[in-house]
Structures are given as structure tokens and as C-alpha cells.
Phi, psi and omega in degrees: 000124180263129180254134178297128179303329178295323178296322177296317178297317177300318179298320178297315180298315179296316179297316179299314180297319180296314180295320177296320179295324177300313179293319179296333178299318178298317181294321184281314188272309185280307184275347179055052179256156183289328176276105186236221186305312184294315181297312182294320178296319180293319179296314181295315180297317179297317179298315178297319181297319178297316179295314180300311181298316181296316180287326179292313180298319179297311186286318189265311191270308188266317180072037179295139180269339182249028181287133179247104182294342179289344174294325177296315179299319179296320178293324178296316179300318179295316180297318179291333175300323176294318178296314179298322177297327178286338180280329183276145176207152179263138177221107184068232181267005184236160178247132181248153176089006183293317180295320178296317178297317178295322177297319177296321179297312178297320180298322177295323177296320178297320176298319177297317180299315178297317180302326178276357175086016180267071190295316181298319178295321179295318179293319177297315179297322177295314179298317179294322177298317179294321176298318179295313183293318180278305187292311182290333175299314180296313180297317180301316180289329175295316177296319180296318177297319180293316184288315184269351182088145181281148179281354185279000000 
């Protein structure tokens, strides 16, 4: 059975958007941050799209022999750095938005992974990201309550 390469590309884009939306759900619903499902889905989808387009153009259209697909990944990291910088802000003695910025950074990596076709790794990275965002948040707050004392 021959599968149209465009269908595979569409599947990669859909998977990337879905995985990004999963991570964005935690940011929007649990952490109540402005960068949520849509932002995370768009970052993941965009990263995957750049990788897919770059590898497709190299393989099909141009046929460059010295093409380095990791240059695309490096450009994605730089671009997401600008988005992450816009998410963070200082208020008094503290900085807010660092976890959201880090989440966007990881989400872009997941998009790159999907774009290269490493689906199991992308799903694992998404699951681990969710464990970190949900699980470590709970553990962190338990330690803070223990160290600073409970308000009850």
C-alpha cells in the first residue's frame, strides 16, 4: 500500500498540534496562564511545519547534497526564544512566566521531533513534560508548605 507523502505531512502537523495543545491545557487550565492551548499548539505545529518543509524541499525539489536539517531546528529555537522572552516579565523582586517560556521551548522541540518523524520520542517527551508540569508542581508546593509552614 502506497501512502501519499502529503498525507504523512498532514498527519505530522496534526500530531504536533495535538501534543502542543495537551501541554497548553496545563498552562491554561491548571496554571491559568495566558499562553495556553492555542499558543502551545501553534508553536508545536509551526516547528513541525518548518522541519517538514525544509526536509521536503531538500529531498524533493532542490536535492541538495550538503543540506543540514539541524539548521532549521536551530532557527526554530531562536524564534521561540523571542516568544519566550515576551512571555516572561519582572514584577518586584520576582520573575513571572519562566515555566511558560520553558514550556514553549520544550514544545518547539517536540514539534521538531514530530517533524523528523520520531513519533514515539515526541509522545514520550510530551508525557514527561506533563508529568513535570503537573507532578513537580504538586511536589514543589508540598515542600513549600512544609518549609514555610501551613496556613491552616
